[in-house]
Biopython code that builds the backbone (N, CA, C, O; Angstrom):
import numpy as np
from Bio.PDB.StructureBuilder import StructureBuilder

atoms = [
    (1, "MET", "N", (-12.423, -30.063, 5.771)),
    (1, "MET", "CA", (-12.923, -28.922, 5.783)),
    (1, "MET", "C", (-11.879, -28.155, 6.859)),
    (1, "MET", "O", (-11.822, -26.943, 6.652)),
    (2, "GLU", "N", (-11.357, -28.456, 7.550)),
    (2, "GLU", "CA", (-10.277, -27.776, 8.763)),
    (2, "GLU", "C", (-8.989, -27.443, 7.760)),
    (2, "GLU", "O", (-8.341, -26.438, 8.052)),
    (3, "VAL", "N", (-8.606, -28.155, 6.690)),
    (3, "VAL", "CA", (-7.782, -27.872, 5.893)),
    (3, "VAL", "C", (-7.748, -26.561, 5.242)),
    (3, "VAL", "O", (-6.800, -25.777, 5.275)),
    (4, "LYS", "N", (-9.049, -26.368, 4.550)),
    (4, "LYS", "CA", (-9.509, -25.122, 4.017)),
    (4, "LYS", "C", (-9.330, -24.027, 4.590)),
    (4, "LYS", "O", (-8.742, -23.065, 4.096)),
    (5, "GLY", "N", (-10.019, -24.106, 6.114)),
    (5, "GLY", "CA", (-10.096, -22.873, 7.144)),
    (5, "GLY", "C", (-8.610, -22.662, 7.419)),
    (5, "GLY", "O", (-8.200, -21.510, 7.559)),
    (6, "GLY", "N", (-7.764, -23.712, 7.508)),
    (6, "GLY", "CA", (-6.304, -23.304, 7.948)),
    (6, "GLY", "C", (-5.624, -22.856, 6.524)),
    (6, "GLY", "O", (-4.609, -22.180, 6.687)),
    (7, "GLU", "N", (-5.925, -23.060, 5.396)),
    (7, "GLU", "CA", (-5.241, -22.617, 4.197)),
    (7, "GLU", "C", (-5.607, -21.148, 4.146)),
    (7, "GLU", "O", (-4.668, -20.383, 3.924)),
    (8, "SER", "N", (-6.865, -20.597, 4.320)),
    (8, "SER", "CA", (-7.576, -19.431, 4.158)),
    (8, "SER", "C", (-6.737, -18.745, 5.154)),
    (8, "SER", "O", (-6.119, -17.780, 4.705)),
    (9, "VAL", "N", (-6.584, -18.993, 6.300)),
    (9, "VAL", "CA", (-5.719, -17.994, 7.268)),
    (9, "VAL", "C", (-4.764, -18.059, 6.821)),
    (9, "VAL", "O", (-4.412, -16.914, 6.540)),
    (10, "ARG", "N", (-3.736, -19.055, 6.432)),
    (10, "ARG", "CA", (-2.652, -18.769, 6.154)),
    (10, "ARG", "C", (-2.517, -17.994, 4.828)),
    (10, "ARG", "O", (-1.491, -17.327, 4.687)),
    (11, "SER", "N", (-3.321, -18.003, 3.959)),
    (11, "SER", "CA", (-3.309, -17.084, 2.670)),
    (11, "SER", "C", (-3.858, -15.605, 3.368)),
    (11, "SER", "O", (-3.432, -14.600, 2.798)),
    (12, "ASN", "N", (-4.585, -15.428, 4.315)),
    (12, "ASN", "CA", (-4.386, -14.125, 4.460)),
    (12, "ASN", "C", (-3.466, -13.362, 5.161)),
    (12, "ASN", "O", (-3.323, -12.146, 5.037)),
    (13, "ASP", "N", (-2.578, -14.403, 6.215)),
    (13, "ASP", "CA", (-1.383, -13.966, 6.697)),
    (13, "ASP", "C", (-0.574, -13.753, 5.635)),
    (13, "ASP", "O", (-0.136, -12.604, 5.705)),
    (14, "ARG", "N", (-0.210, -14.277, 4.768)),
    (14, "ARG", "CA", (0.593, -14.021, 3.632)),
    (14, "ARG", "C", (0.080, -12.921, 2.831)),
    (14, "ARG", "O", (0.981, -12.199, 2.403)),
    (15, "GLN", "N", (-0.808, -12.663, 2.582)),
    (15, "GLN", "CA", (-1.242, -11.544, 1.858)),
    (15, "GLN", "C", (-0.988, -10.436, 2.569)),
    (15, "GLN", "O", (-0.576, -9.446, 1.964)),
    (16, "GLN", "N", (-1.184, -10.391, 3.971)),
    (16, "GLN", "CA", (-1.128, -9.418, 4.938)),
    (16, "GLN", "C", (0.580, -9.018, 4.906)),
    (16, "GLN", "O", (0.957, -7.852, 4.787)),
    (17, "GLN", "N", (1.295, -9.904, 5.000)),
    (17, "GLN", "CA", (3.020, -9.945, 4.917)),
    (17, "GLN", "C", (3.220, -9.337, 3.595)),
    (17, "GLN", "O", (4.085, -8.467, 3.704)),
    (18, "ILE", "N", (2.743, -9.439, 2.287)),
    (18, "ILE", "CA", (3.123, -8.860, 1.156)),
    (18, "ILE", "C", (2.744, -7.646, 1.083)),
    (18, "ILE", "O", (3.386, -6.892, 0.351)),
    (19, "ILE", "N", (1.690, -7.181, 1.768)),
    (19, "ILE", "CA", (1.276, -5.716, 1.687)),
    (19, "ILE", "C", (2.458, -5.126, 2.501)),
    (19, "ILE", "O", (3.170, -4.279, 1.961)),
    (20, "ASN", "N", (2.741, -5.591, 3.965)),
    (20, "ASN", "CA", (3.537, -4.834, 4.899)),
    (20, "ASN", "C", (4.831, -5.011, 4.048)),
    (20, "ASN", "O", (5.461, -3.977, 4.269)),
    (21, "LEU", "N", (5.508, -5.731, 3.248)),
    (21, "LEU", "CA", (6.776, -6.086, 2.311)),
    (21, "LEU", "C", (6.520, -4.764, 1.722)),
    (21, "LEU", "O", (7.175, -3.795, 2.107)),
    (22, "LEU", "N", (5.610, -4.651, 0.809)),
    (22, "LEU", "CA", (5.655, -3.579, -0.309)),
    (22, "LEU", "C", (5.365, -2.101, 0.260)),
    (22, "LEU", "O", (5.593, -1.099, -0.417)),
    (23, "CYS", "N", (4.848, -2.059, 1.553)),
    (23, "CYS", "CA", (4.805, -1.011, 2.126)),
    (23, "CYS", "C", (6.115, -0.297, 2.441)),
    (23, "CYS", "O", (6.400, 0.899, 2.377)),
    (24, "GLN", "N", (6.868, -1.413, 2.817)),
    (24, "GLN", "CA", (8.290, -0.906, 3.138)),
    (24, "GLN", "C", (9.345, -0.987, 1.976)),
    (24, "GLN", "O", (10.379, -0.322, 2.038)),
    (25, "ARG", "N", (9.103, -1.703, 1.058)),
    (25, "ARG", "CA", (10.097, -1.505, 0.097)),
    (25, "ARG", "C", (9.490, -0.946, -1.554)),
    (25, "ARG", "O", (10.123, -0.845, -2.605)),
    (26, "ARG", "N", (8.349, -0.716, -1.327)),
    (26, "ARG", "CA", (7.619, -0.224, -2.177)),
    (26, "ARG", "C", (7.510, -1.049, -3.673)),
    (26, "ARG", "O", (6.658, -0.828, -4.533)),
    (27, "SER", "N", (8.524, -1.984, -3.739)),
    (27, "SER", "CA", (8.597, -2.776, -5.036)),
    (27, "SER", "C", (9.400, -3.892, -4.579)),
    (27, "SER", "O", (10.307, -3.858, -3.748)),
    (28, "ASP", "N", (8.883, -5.044, -5.327)),
    (28, "ASP", "CA", (9.362, -6.426, -5.167)),
    (28, "ASP", "C", (9.265, -7.158, -6.414)),
    (28, "ASP", "O", (8.373, -6.830, -7.196)),
    (29, "THR", "N", (10.089, -8.146, -6.724)),
    (29, "THR", "CA", (9.991, -9.076, -7.872)),
    (29, "THR", "C", (9.000, -10.450, -7.072)),
    (29, "THR", "O", (9.145, -10.942, -5.953)),
    (30, "VAL", "N", (8.052, -10.760, -8.098)),
    (30, "VAL", "CA", (7.367, -12.029, -7.717)),
    (30, "VAL", "C", (8.229, -13.280, -7.172)),
    (30, "VAL", "O", (7.768, -14.074, -6.353)),
    (31, "GLN", "N", (9.585, -13.378, -7.734)),
    (31, "GLN", "CA", (10.320, -14.560, -7.358)),
    (31, "GLN", "C", (10.860, -14.327, -6.076)),
    (31, "GLN", "O", (11.072, -15.205, -5.239)),
    (32, "ASN", "N", (11.069, -13.161, -5.949)),
    (32, "ASN", "CA", (11.796, -12.757, -4.750)),
    (32, "ASN", "C", (10.682, -12.769, -3.516)),
    (32, "ASN", "O", (11.125, -13.311, -2.503)),
    (33, "LEU", "N", (9.336, -12.280, -3.408)),
    (33, "LEU", "CA", (8.313, -12.348, -2.406)),
    (33, "LEU", "C", (8.166, -14.092, -2.485)),
    (33, "LEU", "O", (8.285, -14.723, -1.435)),
    (34, "ALA", "N", (7.931, -14.739, -3.639)),
    (34, "ALA", "CA", (7.715, -16.531, -3.479)),
    (34, "ALA", "C", (8.893, -17.079, -2.468)),
    (34, "ALA", "O", (8.707, -17.889, -1.560)),
    (35, "ALA", "N", (10.394, -16.342, -2.892)),
    (35, "ALA", "CA", (11.644, -17.159, -2.409)),
    (35, "ALA", "C", (11.215, -16.846, -0.365)),
    (35, "ALA", "O", (11.237, -17.657, 0.562)),
    (36, "GLU", "N", (10.984, -15.820, -0.371)),
    (36, "GLU", "CA", (10.781, -15.059, 1.044)),
    (36, "GLU", "C", (9.605, -15.856, 1.982)),
    (36, "GLU", "O", (9.730, -16.230, 3.148)),
    (37, "LEU", "N", (8.701, -15.961, 1.301)),
    (37, "LEU", "CA", (7.349, -16.290, 2.016)),
    (37, "LEU", "C", (7.305, -18.001, 1.917)),
    (37, "LEU", "O", (6.571, -18.700, 2.617)),
    (38, "GLY", "N", (8.155, -18.455, 0.998)),
    (38, "GLY", "CA", (7.951, -19.986, 0.853)),
    (38, "GLY", "C", (7.221, -20.530, 0.139)),
    (38, "GLY", "O", (6.962, -21.712, 0.362)),
    (39, "VAL", "N", (6.648, -19.867, -0.945)),
    (39, "VAL", "CA", (5.623, -20.253, -1.726)),
    (39, "VAL", "C", (5.811, -20.309, -3.451)),
    (39, "VAL", "O", (6.731, -19.628, -3.903)),
    (40, "CYS", "N", (5.249, -20.835, -4.093)),
    (40, "CYS", "CA", (5.409, -20.858, -5.579)),
    (40, "CYS", "C", (5.209, -19.488, -5.751)),
    (40, "CYS", "O", (4.805, -18.758, -4.846)),
    (41, "GLU", "N", (5.577, -18.975, -7.298)),
    (41, "GLU", "CA", (5.504, -17.632, -7.675)),
    (41, "GLU", "C", (3.812, -17.540, -7.972)),
    (41, "GLU", "O", (3.078, -16.594, -7.688)),
    (42, "ARG", "N", (3.459, -18.751, -8.594)),
    (42, "ARG", "CA", (1.950, -18.653, -8.979)),
    (42, "ARG", "C", (0.924, -18.379, -7.898)),
    (42, "ARG", "O", (-0.129, -17.810, -8.186)),
    (43, "THR", "N", (1.284, -18.882, -6.302)),
    (43, "THR", "CA", (0.532, -18.334, -5.449)),
    (43, "THR", "C", (0.607, -16.804, -5.068)),
    (43, "THR", "O", (-0.340, -16.083, -4.756)),
    (44, "ILE", "N", (1.831, -16.495, -5.154)),
    (44, "ILE", "CA", (1.895, -14.740, -5.079)),
    (44, "ILE", "C", (1.625, -13.952, -6.198)),
    (44, "ILE", "O", (1.663, -12.727, -6.085)),
    (45, "ARG", "N", (1.335, -14.526, -7.353)),
    (45, "ARG", "CA", (0.650, -13.737, -8.410)),
    (45, "ARG", "C", (-0.869, -14.169, -7.933)),
    (45, "ARG", "O", (-1.605, -13.182, -7.894)),
    (46, "ARG", "N", (-1.434, -15.237, -7.611)),
    (46, "ARG", "CA", (-2.838, -15.251, -7.100)),
    (46, "ARG", "C", (-3.169, -14.050, -6.083)),
    (46, "ARG", "O", (-4.111, -13.267, -6.203)),
    (47, "ASP", "N", (-2.288, -14.059, -5.144)),
    (47, "ASP", "CA", (-2.336, -13.387, -3.821)),
    (47, "ASP", "C", (-2.248, -11.830, -4.130)),
    (47, "ASP", "O", (-3.004, -11.030, -3.579)),
    (48, "ILE", "N", (-1.147, -11.404, -5.167)),
    (48, "ILE", "CA", (-1.481, -10.014, -5.983)),
    (48, "ILE", "C", (-2.743, -9.562, -6.485)),
    (48, "ILE", "O", (-3.314, -8.487, -6.302)),
    (49, "GLU", "N", (-3.172, -10.843, -7.333)),
    (49, "GLU", "CA", (-4.258, -10.472, -8.123)),
    (49, "GLU", "C", (-5.591, -10.277, -7.096)),
    (49, "GLU", "O", (-6.458, -9.484, -7.464)),
    (50, "GLU", "N", (-5.711, -10.778, -6.198)),
    (50, "GLU", "CA", (-6.628, -10.511, -5.300)),
    (50, "GLU", "C", (-6.528, -9.287, -4.290)),
    (50, "GLU", "O", (-7.524, -8.812, -3.744)),
    (51, "LEU", "N", (-5.194, -8.807, -4.084)),
    (51, "LEU", "CA", (-4.969, -7.791, -3.351)),
    (51, "LEU", "C", (-5.072, -6.626, -4.131)),
    (51, "LEU", "O", (-5.173, -5.524, -3.593)),
    (52, "THR", "N", (-5.056, -6.773, -5.369)),
    (52, "THR", "CA", (-5.344, -5.555, -6.351)),
    (52, "THR", "C", (-6.813, -4.929, -6.204)),
    (52, "THR", "O", (-7.110, -3.766, -6.476)),
    (53, "LEU", "N", (-7.805, -6.070, -5.650)),
    (53, "LEU", "CA", (-8.896, -5.231, -5.504)),
    (53, "LEU", "C", (-9.060, -4.324, -4.265)),
    (53, "LEU", "O", (-9.979, -3.529, -4.071)),
    (54, "ASN", "N", (-8.052, -4.571, -3.494)),
    (54, "ASN", "CA", (-8.428, -3.417, -2.131)),
    (54, "ASN", "C", (-7.177, -2.405, -1.885)),
    (54, "ASN", "O", (-7.159, -1.397, -1.179)),
    (55, "TYR", "N", (-5.999, -3.043, -2.778)),
    (55, "TYR", "CA", (-4.909, -2.079, -2.303)),
    (55, "TYR", "C", (-4.337, -1.384, -3.845)),
    (55, "TYR", "O", (-4.849, -1.767, -4.896)),
    (56, "PRO", "N", (-3.549, -0.636, -3.840)),
    (56, "PRO", "CA", (-3.335, 0.295, -5.273)),
    (56, "PRO", "C", (-1.713, -0.001, -5.481)),
    (56, "PRO", "O", (-0.719, 0.715, -5.356)),
    (57, "LEU", "N", (-1.939, -1.588, -5.909)),
    (57, "LEU", "CA", (-0.872, -2.407, -6.246)),
    (57, "LEU", "C", (-0.852, -2.522, -8.045)),
    (57, "LEU", "O", (-1.790, -2.876, -8.759)),
    (58, "GLU", "N", (0.449, -2.125, -8.447)),
    (58, "GLU", "CA", (0.665, -2.381, -10.121)),
    (58, "GLU", "C", (1.495, -3.320, -10.155)),
    (58, "GLU", "O", (2.407, -3.441, -9.337)),
    (59, "THR", "N", (1.237, -4.230, -11.273)),
    (59, "THR", "CA", (2.155, -5.361, -11.325)),
    (59, "THR", "C", (2.883, -4.989, -12.764)),
    (59, "THR", "O", (2.330, -4.445, -13.719)),
    (60, "VAL", "N", (4.366, -5.450, -12.675)),
    (60, "VAL", "CA", (5.093, -5.135, -13.853)),
    (60, "VAL", "C", (5.723, -6.269, -14.355)),
    (60, "VAL", "O", (6.166, -7.169, -13.642)),
    (61, "ARG", "N", (5.778, -6.240, -15.784)),
    (61, "ARG", "CA", (6.231, -7.667, -16.440)),
    (61, "ARG", "C", (7.585, -7.437, -16.290)),
    (61, "ARG", "O", (8.000, -6.294, -16.098)),
    (62, "GLY", "N", (8.501, -8.628, -16.372)),
    (62, "GLY", "CA", (9.876, -8.502, -16.285)),
    (62, "GLY", "C", (10.623, -10.044, -16.393)),
    (62, "GLY", "O", (10.187, -11.191, -16.301)),
    (63, "ARG", "N", (11.911, -9.488, -16.626)),
    (63, "ARG", "CA", (12.463, -10.952, -16.996)),
    (63, "ARG", "C", (12.297, -11.954, -16.172)),
    (63, "ARG", "O", (12.167, -13.076, -16.659)),
    (64, "TYR", "N", (12.269, -11.800, -14.931)),
    (64, "TYR", "CA", (12.260, -12.699, -13.776)),
    (64, "TYR", "C", (11.263, -13.352, -13.365)),
    (64, "TYR", "O", (11.447, -14.171, -12.464)),
    (65, "GLY", "N", (9.956, -13.163, -13.913)),
    (65, "GLY", "CA", (8.740, -13.341, -13.621)),
    (65, "GLY", "C", (7.977, -12.215, -13.130)),
    (65, "GLY", "O", (6.924, -12.325, -12.502)),
    (66, "GLY", "N", (8.584, -11.057, -13.457)),
    (66, "GLY", "CA", (7.713, -9.590, -12.986)),
    (66, "GLY", "C", (7.945, -9.333, -11.801)),
    (66, "GLY", "O", (8.573, -10.024, -10.999)),
    (67, "GLY", "N", (7.452, -8.335, -11.642)),
    (67, "GLY", "CA", (7.122, -7.369, -9.978)),
    (67, "GLY", "C", (5.982, -6.876, -9.760)),
    (67, "GLY", "O", (5.034, -6.960, -10.540)),
    (68, "VAL", "N", (5.974, -6.370, -8.780)),
    (68, "VAL", "CA", (4.743, -5.593, -8.131)),
    (68, "VAL", "C", (5.319, -4.450, -7.295)),
    (68, "VAL", "O", (6.318, -4.464, -6.576)),
    (69, "ARG", "N", (4.449, -3.438, -7.558)),
    (69, "ARG", "CA", (4.815, -1.964, -6.920)),
    (69, "ARG", "C", (3.686, -1.561, -6.529)),
    (69, "ARG", "O", (2.629, -1.798, -7.114)),
    (70, "MET", "N", (3.851, -0.706, -5.175)),
    (70, "MET", "CA", (2.569, -0.439, -4.156)),
    (70, "MET", "C", (2.711, 1.370, -4.650)),
    (70, "MET", "O", (3.770, 1.997, -4.694)),
    (71, "ALA", "N", (1.485, 1.851, -4.940)),
    (71, "ALA", "CA", (1.231, 3.056, -5.488)),
    (71, "ALA", "C", (2.271, 4.258, -4.424)),
    (71, "ALA", "O", (2.306, 4.230, -3.194)),
    (72, "ASN", "N", (2.685, 4.789, -4.910)),
    (72, "ASN", "CA", (3.824, 6.058, -4.315)),
    (72, "ASN", "C", (3.014, 6.436, -3.119)),
    (72, "ASN", "O", (3.570, 6.297, -2.030)),
    (73, "TRP", "N", (1.672, 6.935, -3.144)),
    (73, "TRP", "CA", (0.989, 7.713, -2.407)),
    (73, "TRP", "C", (0.381, 6.738, -1.026)),
    (73, "TRP", "O", (0.060, 7.247, 0.049)),
    (74, "TYR", "N", (0.324, 5.528, -1.273)),
    (74, "TYR", "CA", (0.056, 4.476, -0.342)),
    (74, "TYR", "C", (0.664, 4.107, 0.607)),
    (74, "TYR", "O", (1.480, 3.217, 0.369)),
    (75, "PHE", "N", (0.556, 4.600, 2.073)),
    (75, "PHE", "CA", (1.182, 3.917, 3.315)),
    (75, "PHE", "C", (0.111, 3.487, 4.144)),
    (75, "PHE", "O", (-0.972, 4.066, 4.220)),
    (76, "GLN", "N", (0.453, 2.396, 4.800)),
    (76, "GLN", "CA", (-0.392, 1.793, 5.850)),
    (76, "GLN", "C", (-0.066, 2.632, 7.048)),
    (76, "GLN", "O", (1.025, 3.120, 7.344)),
    (77, "ASP", "N", (-1.211, 2.711, 7.684)),
    (77, "ASP", "CA", (-1.097, 3.288, 9.105)),
    (77, "ASP", "C", (-0.474, 4.955, 8.995)),
    (77, "ASP", "O", (0.216, 5.499, 9.857)),
    (78, "ARG", "N", (-0.767, 5.349, 8.154)),
    (78, "ARG", "CA", (-0.525, 6.799, 7.750)),
    (78, "ARG", "C", (-0.690, 7.851, 8.861)),
    (78, "ARG", "O", (-1.794, 7.833, 9.407)),
    (79, "PRO", "N", (0.249, 8.818, 9.328)),
    (79, "PRO", "CA", (-0.394, 9.544, 10.200)),
    (79, "PRO", "C", (-1.267, 10.508, 10.099)),
    (79, "PRO", "O", (-1.147, 11.112, 9.034)),
    (80, "LYS", "N", (-2.098, 10.896, 10.780)),
    (80, "LYS", "CA", (-3.166, 11.901, 10.684)),
    (80, "LYS", "C", (-3.297, 12.806, 11.432)),
    (80, "LYS", "O", (-3.297, 12.566, 12.640)),
    (81, "LEU", "N", (-3.473, 14.330, 10.885)),
    (81, "LEU", "CA", (-3.582, 15.343, 11.820)),
    (81, "LEU", "C", (-4.471, 15.223, 12.667)),
    (81, "LEU", "O", (-5.352, 14.380, 12.497)),
    (82, "SER", "N", (-4.454, 16.040, 13.787)),
    (82, "SER", "CA", (-5.810, 15.849, 14.928)),
    (82, "SER", "C", (-6.726, 17.328, 14.241)),
    (82, "SER", "O", (-6.325, 18.246, 13.525)),
    (83, "PRO", "N", (-7.902, 17.074, 14.757)),
    (83, "PRO", "CA", (-8.658, 18.306, 14.397)),
    (83, "PRO", "C", (-8.451, 19.515, 14.584)),
    (83, "PRO", "O", (-8.898, 20.443, 13.909)),
    (84, "LYS", "N", (-7.492, 19.596, 15.875)),
    (84, "LYS", "CA", (-7.006, 21.029, 16.198)),
    (84, "LYS", "C", (-6.138, 21.117, 15.077)),
    (84, "LYS", "O", (-6.397, 22.076, 14.351)),
    (85, "GLN", "N", (-4.995, 20.264, 14.645)),
    (85, "GLN", "CA", (-4.095, 20.760, 13.538)),
    (85, "GLN", "C", (-4.735, 20.965, 12.405)),
    (85, "GLN", "O", (-4.585, 22.059, 11.860)),
    (86, "THR", "N", (-5.318, 20.282, 11.991)),
    (86, "THR", "CA", (-6.334, 20.384, 10.921)),
    (86, "THR", "C", (-7.028, 21.982, 10.528)),
    (86, "THR", "O", (-6.724, 22.758, 9.622)),
    (87, "ALA", "N", (-7.936, 22.080, 11.475)),
    (87, "ALA", "CA", (-8.080, 23.706, 11.975)),
    (87, "ALA", "C", (-6.995, 24.571, 11.805)),
    (87, "ALA", "O", (-7.247, 25.620, 11.212)),
    (88, "LEU", "N", (-5.839, 24.380, 12.186)),
    (88, "LEU", "CA", (-5.039, 25.441, 12.264)),
    (88, "LEU", "C", (-4.409, 25.623, 10.645)),
    (88, "LEU", "O", (-4.121, 26.756, 10.259)),
    (89, "LEU", "N", (-4.262, 24.704, 9.946)),
    (89, "LEU", "CA", (-3.739, 24.664, 8.741)),
    (89, "LEU", "C", (-4.655, 25.224, 7.849)),
    (89, "LEU", "O", (-4.202, 26.035, 7.041)),
    (90, "LYS", "N", (-5.856, 24.965, 7.821)),
    (90, "LYS", "CA", (-6.891, 25.389, 7.211)),
    (90, "LYS", "C", (-6.687, 27.057, 7.432)),
    (90, "LYS", "O", (-6.545, 27.675, 6.378)),
    (91, "ARG", "N", (-6.659, 27.796, 8.582)),
    (91, "ARG", "CA", (-6.727, 28.908, 9.009)),
    (91, "ARG", "C", (-5.608, 29.900, 8.094)),
    (91, "ARG", "O", (-5.848, 30.971, 7.535)),
    (92, "LEU", "N", (-4.253, 29.100, 8.163)),
    (92, "LEU", "CA", (-3.243, 29.264, 7.634)),
    (92, "LEU", "C", (-3.588, 29.571, 6.072)),
    (92, "LEU", "O", (-3.506, 30.705, 5.599)),
    (93, "ALA", "N", (-3.931, 28.571, 5.425)),
    (93, "ALA", "CA", (-4.239, 28.442, 4.324)),
    (93, "ALA", "C", (-5.081, 29.854, 3.524)),
    (93, "ALA", "O", (-4.996, 30.294, 2.378)),
    (94, "VAL", "N", (-5.670, 30.165, 4.390)),
    (94, "VAL", "CA", (-6.629, 31.354, 3.806)),
    (94, "VAL", "C", (-5.573, 32.513, 3.330)),
    (94, "VAL", "O", (-5.988, 33.260, 2.444)),
    (95, "GLY", "N", (-4.420, 32.709, 3.764)),
    (95, "GLY", "CA", (-3.349, 33.725, 3.491)),
    (95, "GLY", "C", (-2.685, 33.055, 2.275)),
    (95, "GLY", "O", (-2.061, 33.804, 1.524)),
    (96, "LEU", "N", (-2.733, 31.844, 2.003)),
    (96, "LEU", "CA", (-1.884, 31.337, 0.817)),
    (96, "LEU", "C", (-2.342, 31.495, -0.314)),
    (96, "LEU", "O", (-3.570, 31.532, -0.379)),
    (97, "HIS", "N", (-1.589, 31.638, -1.550)),
    (97, "HIS", "CA", (-1.836, 31.938, -2.956)),
    (97, "HIS", "C", (-1.084, 30.779, -3.789)),
    (97, "HIS", "O", (-0.057, 30.260, -3.353)),
    (98, "GLY", "N", (-1.702, 30.390, -5.089)),
    (98, "GLY", "CA", (-0.765, 29.586, -5.990)),
    (98, "GLY", "C", (-0.417, 28.320, -5.623)),
    (98, "GLY", "O", (-1.150, 27.499, -5.072)),
    (99, "GLU", "N", (1.023, 28.150, -6.029)),
    (99, "GLU", "CA", (1.637, 26.781, -5.340)),
    (99, "GLU", "C", (1.815, 26.658, -3.882)),
    (99, "GLU", "O", (1.911, 25.523, -3.416)),
    (100, "ASP", "N", (1.881, 27.837, -2.988)),
    (100, "ASP", "CA", (1.584, 27.513, -1.532)),
    (100, "ASP", "C", (0.221, 26.858, -1.470)),
    (100, "ASP", "O", (0.056, 25.788, -0.884)),
    (101, "LEU", "N", (-0.720, 27.488, -2.062)),
    (101, "LEU", "CA", (-1.952, 27.027, -1.507)),
    (101, "LEU", "C", (-2.449, 25.625, -2.066)),
    (101, "LEU", "O", (-3.359, 24.935, -1.606)),
    (102, "ASP", "N", (-1.664, 25.372, -3.137)),
    (102, "ASP", "CA", (-1.997, 24.159, -3.674)),
    (102, "ASP", "C", (-1.375, 22.850, -2.916)),
    (102, "ASP", "O", (-1.914, 21.747, -2.832)),
    (103, "GLU", "N", (-0.209, 23.212, -2.426)),
    (103, "GLU", "CA", (0.897, 22.288, -1.545)),
    (103, "GLU", "C", (-0.142, 22.101, -0.306)),
    (103, "GLU", "O", (-0.570, 21.009, 0.071)),
    (104, "MET", "N", (-0.511, 23.520, 0.330)),
    (104, "MET", "CA", (-1.408, 23.349, 1.623)),
    (104, "MET", "C", (-2.569, 21.920, 1.548)),
    (104, "MET", "O", (-2.699, 20.926, 2.261)),
    (105, "ASN", "N", (-3.307, 22.433, 0.270)),
    (105, "ASN", "CA", (-4.270, 21.555, 0.198)),
    (105, "ASN", "C", (-3.929, 20.072, -0.060)),
    (105, "ASN", "O", (-4.709, 19.176, 0.260)),
    (106, "GLN", "N", (-2.643, 19.826, -0.695)),
    (106, "GLN", "CA", (-2.154, 18.422, -0.894)),
    (106, "GLN", "C", (-2.287, 18.018, 0.440)),
    (106, "GLN", "O", (-3.008, 17.077, 0.772)),
    (107, "ILE", "N", (-1.365, 18.946, 1.522)),
    (107, "ILE", "CA", (-1.355, 18.052, 2.705)),
    (107, "ILE", "C", (-2.582, 17.904, 3.467)),
    (107, "ILE", "O", (-2.969, 16.933, 4.117)),
    (108, "LEU", "N", (-3.121, 19.022, 3.277)),
    (108, "LEU", "CA", (-4.617, 18.516, 4.059)),
    (108, "LEU", "C", (-5.319, 17.249, 3.690)),
    (108, "LEU", "O", (-5.813, 16.479, 4.513)),
    (109, "ALA", "N", (-5.328, 17.068, 2.211)),
    (109, "ALA", "CA", (-6.056, 16.015, 1.583)),
    (109, "ALA", "C", (-5.550, 14.898, 2.024)),
    (109, "ALA", "O", (-6.286, 13.923, 2.180)),
    (110, "ARG", "N", (-4.210, 14.841, 2.301)),
    (110, "ARG", "CA", (-3.575, 13.533, 2.330)),
    (110, "ARG", "C", (-3.319, 12.971, 4.015)),
    (110, "ARG", "O", (-3.074, 11.840, 4.433)),
    (111, "PHE", "N", (-3.470, 14.111, 4.645)),
    (111, "PHE", "CA", (-3.293, 13.970, 6.191)),
    (111, "PHE", "C", (-4.390, 14.317, 7.365)),
    (111, "PHE", "O", (-4.373, 14.171, 8.587)),
    (112, "ALA", "N", (-5.372, 14.855, 6.414)),
    (112, "ALA", "CA", (-6.587, 15.443, 7.734)),
    (112, "ALA", "C", (-7.383, 14.241, 7.844)),
    (112, "ALA", "O", (-7.445, 13.501, 6.862)),
    (113, "SER", "N", (-8.105, 13.896, 9.088)),
    (113, "SER", "CA", (-8.821, 12.930, 9.411)),
    (113, "SER", "C", (-10.079, 12.986, 8.134)),
    (113, "SER", "O", (-10.989, 12.157, 8.127)),
]
sb = StructureBuilder()
sb.init_structure("model")
sb.init_model(0)
sb.init_chain("A")
sb.init_seg("    ")
for serial, (resi, resn, name, xyz) in enumerate(atoms, 1):
    if name == "N":
        sb.init_residue(resn, " ", resi, " ")
    sb.init_atom(name, np.array(xyz, "f"), 0.0, 1.0, " ", f" {name:<3s}", serial, name[0])
structure = sb.get_structure()
């Protein structure tokens, strides 16, 4: 019973390492992740399959066991605007039109709390 609990903890730690690495690198091969984390490729594939339920990961078929990518828009611990900053940008957005307004709305959607 202790083995399963210990293995579960290791699995969670490994999965968090995978997310951290992919947030830094944006993509990597299954083969490289397996070698770096000291597990077999099948373990990495299982971890990735589980992680796709909660993270925007995309698997890619390839020559050397394929790879995995983190969605371009996803970042861990993404900086957020304070309520005061958000209010200022919303006031400034009133005077914007067209592409400038679209860009401001994207900034607000991405960084506002």
